[in-house]
KOLVEXPA-365399 format. One line per 8 residues: for each residue y, x, z of C-alpha. Coordinates in nm, 3 decimals, padded with zeros to 5 digits. Example, Ala and Ser with C-alpha at 12.3 -4.5 7.8 and 13.67 -1.06 7.14 Angstrom:
2
-00.450:01.230:00.780  -00.106:01.367:00.714;
//
This chain:
651
00.049:02.424:-03.039  -00.021:02.102:-02.857  00.216:01.904:-02.640  00.144:01.977:-02.276  00.265:01.733:-02.018  00.234:01.780:-01.645  -00.096:01.619:-01.549  -00.144:01.368:-01.267;
-00.243:01.495:-00.925  -00.614:01.515:-00.846  -00.757:01.180:-00.735  -00.786:01.116:-00.367  -01.132:01.065:-00.225  -01.233:00.757:-00.028  -01.116:00.746:00.330  -01.385:00.826:00.579;
-01.497:00.553:00.814  -01.500:00.580:01.190  -01.719:00.425:01.454  -01.623:00.075:01.567  -01.579:00.014:01.934  -01.345:-00.190:02.148  -01.006:-00.180:01.969  -01.075:00.129:01.764;
-00.995:00.117:01.392  -01.156:00.305:01.102  -01.033:00.659:01.070  -00.750:00.695:00.823  -00.574:00.976:00.645  -00.353:01.163:00.889  00.006:01.259:00.828  00.080:01.621:00.745;
00.396:01.605:00.954  00.334:01.329:01.206  00.643:01.383:01.421  00.875:01.430:01.126  00.753:01.116:00.950  00.768:00.915:01.274  01.119:01.040:01.352  01.241:00.967:01.002;
01.097:00.618:01.001  01.236:00.549:01.349  01.584:00.616:01.210  01.535:00.317:00.979  01.512:00.092:01.285  01.870:00.171:01.389  02.011:-00.153:01.240  01.770:-00.337:01.471;
01.859:-00.147:01.790  02.000:-00.452:01.968  01.693:-00.662:01.896  01.465:-00.370:01.986  01.629:-00.340:02.329  01.579:-00.714:02.380  01.211:-00.679:02.276  01.170:-00.400:02.533;
01.331:-00.612:02.804  01.107:-00.908:02.723  00.806:-00.676:02.733  00.899:-00.545:03.076  00.950:-00.897:03.210  00.625:-01.024:03.057  00.420:-00.733:03.194  00.581:-00.768:03.538;
00.481:-01.134:03.557  00.131:-01.062:03.421  00.078:-00.788:03.681  00.215:-01.012:03.956  -00.039:-01.287:03.882  -00.354:-01.129:04.038  -00.163:-01.044:04.357  -00.052:-01.406:04.393;
-00.409:-01.524:04.331  -00.524:-01.279:04.600  -00.275:-01.439:04.840  -00.421:-01.779:04.753  -00.769:-01.645:04.835  -00.637:-01.512:05.167  -00.487:-01.854:05.241  -00.824:-02.023:05.183;
-01.021:-01.761:05.379  -00.774:-01.767:05.669  -00.800:-02.145:05.682  -01.181:-02.135:05.684  -01.183:-01.877:05.965  -00.914:-02.064:06.163  -01.116:-02.386:06.151  -01.407:-02.206:06.323;
-01.196:-02.101:06.625  -01.153:-02.372:06.889  -00.805:-02.517:06.927  -00.611:-02.382:07.225  -00.756:-02.031:07.185  -00.519:-01.773:07.048  -00.614:-01.529:06.773  -00.586:-01.236:07.020;
-00.824:-01.407:07.264  -01.075:-01.466:06.985  -01.055:-01.098:06.881  -01.105:-00.983:07.245  -01.403:-01.216:07.281  -01.568:-01.072:06.969  -01.515:-00.716:07.091  -01.657:-00.804:07.434;
-01.973:-00.942:07.273  -02.018:-00.628:07.060  -01.910:-00.785:06.729  -01.666:-00.506:06.647  -01.662:-00.548:06.264  -01.592:-00.921:06.292  -01.320:-00.847:06.549  -01.153:-00.590:06.318;
-01.168:-00.831:06.025  -01.021:-01.118:06.230  -00.747:-00.894:06.367  -00.631:-00.814:06.011  -00.601:-01.184:05.926  -00.332:-01.443:06.000  -00.507:-01.753:06.133  -00.415:-02.058:06.333;
-00.710:-02.151:06.564  -00.834:-02.504:06.517  -00.644:-02.547:06.188  -00.813:-02.547:05.846  -00.683:-02.467:05.498  -00.315:-02.548:05.438  -00.363:-02.728:05.108  00.011:-02.792:05.068;
00.089:-02.421:05.082  -00.214:-02.350:04.859  -00.096:-02.601:04.597  00.253:-02.450:04.597  00.110:-02.100:04.556  -00.121:-02.204:04.271  00.170:-02.384:04.103  00.370:-02.060:04.130;
00.079:-01.870:03.970  00.071:-02.120:03.681  00.448:-02.086:03.630  00.422:-01.705:03.639  00.147:-01.695:03.375  00.325:-01.955:03.162  00.651:-01.757:03.169  00.459:-01.437:03.088;
00.307:-01.608:02.781  00.644:-01.743:02.667  00.809:-01.403:02.704  00.520:-01.237:02.518  00.551:-01.494:02.237  00.927:-01.433:02.216  00.864:-01.057:02.209  00.620:-01.087:01.917;
00.848:-01.332:01.735  01.147:-01.098:01.754  00.931:-00.799:01.662  00.806:-00.981:01.351  01.168:-01.029:01.247  01.246:-00.660:01.308  00.941:-00.557:01.104  01.005:-00.781:00.807;
01.376:-00.701:00.784  01.296:-00.330:00.797  01.025:-00.368:00.532  01.262:-00.577:00.318  01.516:-00.295:00.320  01.243:-00.035:00.250  01.106:-00.234:-00.046  01.457:-00.273:-00.187;
01.509:00.102:-00.155  01.176:00.179:-00.324  01.249:-00.067:-00.606  01.590:00.089:-00.666  01.429:00.435:-00.657  01.177:00.339:-00.926  01.466:00.249:-01.151  01.626:00.592:-01.099;
01.314:00.803:-01.152  01.278:00.990:-01.482  00.989:00.921:-01.715  00.849:01.266:-01.631  00.771:01.145:-01.279  00.556:00.860:-01.412  00.385:01.100:-01.653  00.269:01.334:-01.377;
00.187:01.060:-01.122  -00.118:00.842:-01.168  -00.043:00.473:-01.197  -00.293:00.382:-00.926  -00.139:00.626:-00.680  00.213:00.497:-00.750  00.108:00.134:-00.709  -00.070:00.226:-00.385;
00.251:00.377:-00.246  00.460:00.073:-00.342  00.213:-00.190:-00.217  -00.067:-00.067:00.010  00.131:00.201:00.192  00.428:-00.027:00.262  00.191:-00.302:00.379  00.020:-00.049:00.606;
00.359:00.056:00.749  00.442:-00.310:00.810  00.113:-00.373:00.988  00.150:-00.055:01.194  00.506:-00.138:01.295  00.416:-00.495:01.389  00.110:-00.401:01.593  00.193:-00.065:01.746;
00.540:-00.118:01.891  00.462:-00.433:02.088  00.111:-00.315:02.182  00.231:00.031:02.280  00.515:-00.101:02.496  00.293:-00.365:02.657  -00.001:-00.127:02.707  00.205:00.154:02.864;
00.394:-00.085:03.092  00.068:-00.258:03.188  -00.099:00.073:03.277  00.200:00.174:03.490  00.231:-00.166:03.657  -00.141:-00.211:03.722  -00.180:00.145:03.851  00.118:00.096:04.087;
-00.031:-00.228:04.222  -00.373:-00.066:04.266  -00.227:00.229:04.457  -00.019:-00.010:04.667  -00.325:-00.218:04.757  -00.567:00.073:04.813  -00.519:00.437:04.706  -00.890:00.511:04.757;
-01.007:00.228:04.530  -00.736:00.325:04.280  -00.881:00.677:04.267  -01.229:00.532:04.196  -01.092:00.328:03.904  -00.890:00.616:03.760  -01.196:00.843:03.760  -01.375:00.608:03.518;
-01.104:00.654:03.251  -01.185:01.014:03.148  -01.555:00.927:03.172  -01.502:00.642:02.924  -01.311:00.867:02.683  -01.579:01.137:02.711  -01.858:00.892:02.630  -01.660:00.751:02.336;
-01.587:01.096:02.192  -01.948:01.214:02.225  -02.091:00.905:02.054  -01.817:00.896:01.788  -01.881:01.262:01.706  -02.249:01.189:01.646  -02.182:00.881:01.432  -01.901:01.028:01.217;
-02.131:01.227:00.980  -02.335:00.913:00.919  -02.018:00.715:00.841  -01.913:00.989:00.598  -02.255:00.967:00.431  -02.224:00.588:00.422  -01.885:00.596:00.244  -02.003:00.868:00.007;
-02.314:00.672:-00.091  -02.102:00.355:-00.118  -01.879:00.528:-00.372  -02.182:00.656:-00.565  -02.337:00.309:-00.564  -02.015:00.150:-00.689  -01.994:00.413:-00.961  -02.351:00.344:-01.072;
-02.293:-00.032:-01.079  -01.966:00.002:-01.272  -02.116:00.241:-01.528  -02.433:00.041:-01.579  -02.254:-00.293:-01.618  -01.971:-00.163:-01.837  -02.228:00.013:-02.058  -02.496:-00.252:-02.023;
-02.563:-00.276:-02.396  -02.596:00.103:-02.440  -02.832:00.125:-02.142  -03.064:-00.127:-02.308  -03.028:00.020:-02.658  -03.124:00.370:-02.547  -03.401:00.248:-02.317  -03.254:00.374:-01.988;
-03.292:00.047:-01.796  -03.572:00.180:-01.575  -03.379:00.501:-01.508  -03.068:00.299:-01.413  -03.273:00.085:-01.173  -03.429:00.399:-01.024  -03.087:00.560:-00.970  -02.958:00.242:-00.810;
-03.261:00.209:-00.577  -03.238:00.573:-00.469  -02.867:00.555:-00.387  -02.909:00.214:-00.225  -03.180:00.355:00.001  -02.958:00.647:00.107  -02.673:00.406:00.177  -02.894:00.172:00.381;
-03.031:00.458:00.592  -02.691:00.618:00.662  -02.535:00.276:00.733  -02.811:00.191:00.980  -02.768:00.520:01.167  -02.390:00.491:01.168  -02.387:00.132:01.293  -02.663:00.189:01.548;
-02.507:00.501:01.703  -02.152:00.364:01.704  -02.285:00.036:01.845  -02.379:00.221:02.162  -02.011:00.274:02.248  -01.936:-00.077:02.368  -02.252:-00.115:02.587  -02.182:00.232:02.734;
-01.824:00.138:02.819  -01.943:-00.192:02.966  -02.194:-00.001:03.180  -01.918:00.228:03.312  -01.693:-00.073:03.372  -01.969:-00.256:03.560  -02.046:00.053:03.770  -01.676:00.070:03.854;
-01.690:-00.301:03.945  -01.989:-00.240:04.176  -01.817:00.058:04.341  -01.501:-00.144:04.403  -01.702:-00.439:04.537  -01.901:-00.217:04.777  -01.610:-00.010:04.905  -01.382:-00.315:04.907;
-01.637:-00.516:05.106  -01.668:-00.236:05.360  -01.290:-00.217:05.394  -01.267:-00.595:05.437  -01.535:-00.577:05.704  -01.347:-00.297:05.878  -01.025:-00.496:05.869  -00.838:-00.240:05.659;
-00.815:-00.476:05.355  -00.797:-00.847:05.306  -01.044:-01.037:05.090  -00.762:-01.147:04.858  -00.657:-00.786:04.801  -01.015:-00.695:04.702  -01.020:-00.986:04.459  -00.682:-00.882:04.313;
-00.799:-00.522:04.287  -01.108:-00.625:04.088  -00.883:-00.811:03.843  -00.653:-00.511:03.817  -00.949:-00.280:03.748  -01.049:-00.507:03.461  -00.692:-00.499:03.327  -00.662:-00.122:03.368;
-00.915:-00.010:03.106  -00.808:-00.252:02.833  -00.453:-00.117:02.774  -00.583:00.242:02.782  -00.824:00.157:02.501  -00.537:-00.017:02.319  -00.327:00.299:02.346  -00.611:00.498:02.184;
-00.630:00.244:01.902  -00.250:00.245:01.864  -00.252:00.625:01.834  -00.495:00.595:01.543  -00.282:00.324:01.382  00.027:00.541:01.423  -00.148:00.826:01.242  -00.236:00.592:00.958;
00.115:00.442:00.947  00.278:00.786:00.957  00.059:00.899:00.666  00.169:00.594:00.463  00.533:00.651:00.559  00.500:01.012:00.447  00.371:00.901:00.106  00.655:00.650:00.066;
00.912:00.913:00.169  00.765:01.151:-00.090  00.842:00.884:-00.351  01.194:00.831:-00.215  01.256:01.207:-00.206  01.155:01.262:-00.570  01.434:01.394:-00.794  01.637:01.123:-00.966;
01.705:01.136:-01.335  02.036:01.297:-01.428  02.320:01.049:-01.369  02.512:00.892:-01.655  02.853:01.024:-01.750  03.138:00.930:-01.515  03.340:00.814:-01.815  03.078:00.685:-02.061;
03.161:00.633:-02.426  03.070:00.275:-02.533  02.817:00.224:-02.812  02.951:-00.099:-02.958  02.788:-00.248:-03.270  02.601:00.067:-03.381  02.519:00.106:-03.751  02.206:00.315:-03.693;
02.317:00.661:-03.806  02.106:00.915:-03.612  02.156:01.292:-03.601  01.949:01.568:-03.435  02.147:01.892:-03.415  01.962:02.209:-03.312  01.761:02.020:-03.048  01.543:02.221:-02.807;
01.305:02.060:-02.559  01.014:02.169:-02.337  00.803:01.967:-02.095  00.720:02.291:-01.914  00.977:02.569:-01.902  00.729:02.838:-02.008  00.567:02.628:-02.284  00.778:02.591:-02.602;
00.756:02.258:-02.784  01.058:02.157:-02.993  01.276:02.450:-03.097  01.602:02.425:-03.297  01.523:02.093:-03.470  01.780:01.925:-03.692  01.749:01.590:-03.872  01.997:01.350:-04.034;
01.908:00.978:-04.065  02.135:00.740:-04.257  02.184:00.374:-04.162  01.912:00.149:-04.304  01.672:00.432:-04.385  01.303:00.421:-04.294  01.194:00.754:-04.150  00.821:00.817:-04.123;
00.713:01.081:-03.874  00.370:01.230:-03.943  00.170:01.524:-03.821  -00.142:01.619:-03.627  -00.203:01.512:-03.267  00.029:01.699:-03.031  00.284:01.785:-03.299  00.567:01.618:-03.103;
00.602:01.285:-03.284  00.615:01.062:-02.974  00.821:01.326:-02.793  01.085:01.289:-03.063  01.107:00.916:-02.988  01.123:00.981:-02.610  01.419:01.213:-02.663  01.588:00.959:-02.888;
01.563:00.695:-02.615  01.675:00.942:-02.344  01.348:00.906:-02.157  01.368:01.285:-02.136  01.678:01.505:-02.145  01.701:01.782:-02.405  01.763:02.140:-02.294  01.988:02.234:-02.586;
02.151:02.078:-02.892  02.271:01.721:-02.942  02.135:01.381:-03.042  02.402:01.158:-03.193  02.415:00.783:-03.259  02.703:00.696:-03.492  02.854:01.034:-03.407  02.839:00.977:-03.029;
02.634:01.216:-02.815  02.373:01.004:-02.636  02.446:01.199:-02.314  02.806:01.074:-02.325  02.690:00.710:-02.328  02.500:00.525:-02.059  02.122:00.506:-02.090  02.146:00.126:-02.097;
02.379:00.139:-02.401  02.156:00.390:-02.579  01.839:00.190:-02.525  02.012:-00.133:-02.624  02.037:00.011:-02.976  01.658:00.026:-03.012  01.367:-00.209:-03.049  01.009:-00.086:-03.009;
00.668:-00.195:-03.133  00.401:00.031:-02.985  00.032:00.085:-03.039  -00.038:-00.038:-02.684  00.098:-00.391:-02.668  00.261:-00.497:-02.343  00.251:-00.868:-02.266  00.281:-01.017:-01.919;
00.107:-01.317:-01.764  00.314:-01.612:-01.876  00.365:-01.836:-02.177  00.391:-01.710:-02.533  00.745:-01.849:-02.533  00.842:-01.637:-02.231  00.686:-01.323:-02.379  00.882:-01.354:-02.703;
01.200:-01.449:-02.513  01.176:-01.119:-02.323  01.349:-00.952:-02.620  01.688:-01.121:-02.569  01.916:-01.275:-02.310  01.899:-01.656:-02.293  01.757:-01.727:-02.641  01.729:-02.085:-02.764;
01.396:-02.246:-02.866  01.517:-02.229:-03.227  01.566:-01.851:-03.191  01.213:-01.815:-03.055  01.060:-02.015:-03.340  01.266:-01.824:-03.599  01.141:-01.490:-03.460  00.780:-01.614:-03.459;
00.813:-01.736:-03.817  00.964:-01.408:-03.935  00.684:-01.208:-03.775  00.409:-01.431:-03.926  00.302:-01.526:-03.573  00.400:-01.893:-03.592  00.082:-02.000:-03.773  -00.163:-01.876:-03.511;
00.066:-01.998:-03.228  00.063:-02.350:-03.372  -00.320:-02.347:-03.382  -00.340:-02.289:-03.006  -00.388:-02.600:-02.786  -00.048:-02.567:-02.615  00.139:-02.385:-02.890  00.430:-02.182:-02.756;
00.349:-02.310:-02.405  00.007:-02.140:-02.413  -00.023:-01.922:-02.105  -00.150:-01.569:-02.158  -00.404:-01.436:-01.911  -00.410:-01.087:-01.764  -00.361:-00.829:-02.042  -00.339:-01.127:-02.284;
-00.719:-01.127:-02.312  -00.724:-01.485:-02.447  -00.577:-01.381:-02.785  -00.686:-01.109:-03.028  -00.539:-00.757:-03.058  -00.370:-00.845:-03.388  -00.216:-01.160:-03.242  -00.084:-00.960:-02.947;
00.077:-00.718:-03.189  00.241:-01.001:-03.384  00.395:-01.129:-03.060  00.548:-00.789:-02.984  00.692:-00.783:-03.337  00.837:-01.131:-03.280  00.995:-00.999:-02.960  01.152:-00.713:-03.159;
01.278:-00.962:-03.421  01.449:-01.159:-03.146  01.614:-00.846:-03.001  01.767:-00.771:-03.346  01.818:-00.397:-03.274  02.013:-00.152:-03.488  01.727:00.099:-03.480  01.358:00.011:-03.486;
01.074:00.233:-03.359  00.718:00.157:-03.476  00.455:00.374:-03.309  00.106:00.332:-03.458  00.155:-00.044:-03.453  -00.145:-00.122:-03.680  -00.400:00.137:-03.565  -00.627:-00.102:-03.372;
-00.639:-00.415:-03.589  -00.852:-00.534:-03.877  -00.749:-00.497:-04.241  -00.640:-00.858:-04.291  -00.429:-00.858:-03.975  -00.286:-00.520:-04.073  -00.160:-00.672:-04.397  00.018:-00.946:-04.198;
00.164:-00.692:-03.955  00.278:-00.466:-04.240  00.452:-00.763:-04.405  00.613:-00.855:-04.073  00.731:-00.501:-04.011  00.863:-00.470:-04.366  01.066:-00.784:-04.302  01.176:-00.648:-03.964;
01.291:-00.314:-04.114  01.526:-00.473:-04.365  01.886:-00.371:-04.301  01.812:-00.146:-04.002  01.722:00.215:-03.939  01.351:00.256:-03.868  01.136:00.532:-03.726  00.768:00.487:-03.811;
00.501:00.701:-03.645  00.171:00.683:-03.830  -00.157:00.867:-03.863  -00.275:00.669:-04.165  -00.050:00.817:-04.431  -00.125:00.539:-04.680  00.088:00.302:-04.468  00.411:00.504:-04.500;
00.413:00.595:-04.871  00.722:00.380:-04.930  00.931:00.540:-04.653  01.273:00.672:-04.758  01.213:01.002:-04.582  00.886:01.143:-04.447  00.930:01.400:-04.170  00.627:01.626:-04.129;
00.597:01.784:-03.783  00.377:02.069:-03.669  00.384:02.243:-03.330  00.710:02.071:-03.238  00.897:02.172:-03.553  00.982:01.993:-03.877  00.796:02.184:-04.146  00.862:01.949:-04.440;
01.069:01.644:-04.524  01.121:01.426:-04.832  00.968:01.119:-04.993  00.598:01.084:-05.072  00.618:01.204:-05.432  00.826:01.510:-05.343  00.593:01.615:-05.062  00.279:01.564:-05.271;
00.429:01.768:-05.555  00.511:02.051:-05.311  00.138:02.094:-05.223  00.230:02.184:-04.867  00.113:02.071:-04.522  00.169:01.700:-04.600  -00.039:01.736:-04.919  -00.325:01.884:-04.718;
-00.303:01.604:-04.457  -00.299:01.334:-04.724  -00.587:01.486:-04.920  -00.797:01.526:-04.604  -00.754:01.157:-04.520  -00.833:01.058:-04.878  -01.146:01.274:-04.870  -01.254:01.120:-04.538;
-01.202:00.771:-04.682  -01.410:00.860:-04.988  -01.690:00.997:-04.775;
//
């Protein structure tokens, strides 16, 4: 029976792209529960309520001043036009007399237009009043910019403080999650939740709140000013909004399949490139170079065609919206000109209205883009909340028993454990390990060897029985105390980007340089370290690629030496190194095992012949135990395993 762990979730496919246009963003994964995620995330903004209210107030003030600007500029235009018209009327003639004269001569339109104006006959443009009005416009726009800057500045603080608290919460959650969560969750997906999703939430929060508030207030303010100036022209402008959305939706619908094909072919092309380059030597050896080039060209052609169609069709959106906007501009200019000629509107109001019509469509498009961003942000928030809602590992005992200076006596008493409730694994296992003994654990793949170590370290909790360290049930002690008893050297070495000194020092708190050198010497790592250009100060690259696999393993052994644990766990520590390096590692591990209890997991049985006790596992149970000579003499399962390896070596 093989060990069955919960598998990772199925991989997510690439996100589909959407058509670009105005402020639209690429389509993103949508939240399953948009309102619930949005409501839950909004509750995390409660500590920032005071600042949020201030941001809203600044937004209202900024939008009010921005909306006021075109009206003031319209008044300036009226002032200039009135002055020009007044200069053409002889001095001493009143405005009423000039209007009556125009009507008497049949110039009715000119008379109506003059009647709607405020002119002083014989007097030109009042440049003093004009300068004051333009200065007021400059002050209004300057204050609007300052208030908008202050709004964005405060909102950036709100966003980053909220994200700081969320990252702290996620980091604390990762420390409370059981190992089973990491086993069933792919590493890429988990990293994406912790980094990409939180960054996406931050971007969404920063952009959407200020944009949404500003856009909604701008639409309301601009629409109110347009209705105030001319309800008829306001109706003309409003009618273009649904037309713009309709055009956008129709074009986007036609381009979306081509974007989907583009992203699909992009993924296929990336896959081909990755496979061909990672297996470049095999491609050449087996003579598939021409086939690889053919596959690449075919997929590249599909990608180019779908990308062209997607970009071409989606590129029509912006010209179409510009056409509608320009038609709206023409309609306003024509109807506005007629109303100016009839005296029912002033020239400045028409000018202001044209500016407002330009401002009206932009925030509506922003709101559409914000809605898409909110969907994306809510989806990311949902994924982060799924992580935060995951079940924590069982808490430590309220009154933990201290594990001070353990001797290394380990006992398994009738232990039962299952990864899945309906799939038996370890049933009623008992084992007694004396201090200083070396226990080798052998068996076929899936027998439960590594599971035994995971239970010992309390990475998983047993369902029945007890595991004792020096007579203390590990569940009665804290996990930190239990794990402090152990040192581990695994098959997969883990070294971080940093100096060799720092990597070895990771095994203890505040070690001295002499301690580091002593650990390196004991693990036979000092020689190769001294041959490096910078010695212990040599910086390891990502995955320690600048040193060999054997040298990486020696560094992990040096780290274990420095930790000086009571119990040592060696899990296939020499399986991926050459014979000469294996001899060095075996000597280092033999030195490391002196005076401490050791658990050695090995597939190559020749490496554990000198173990004090060999535990043979099969289907989660201990089927044999004893030293090498006893087990070979018994001609049991261990004998068969050993003979099969010997036969394979001979072949």
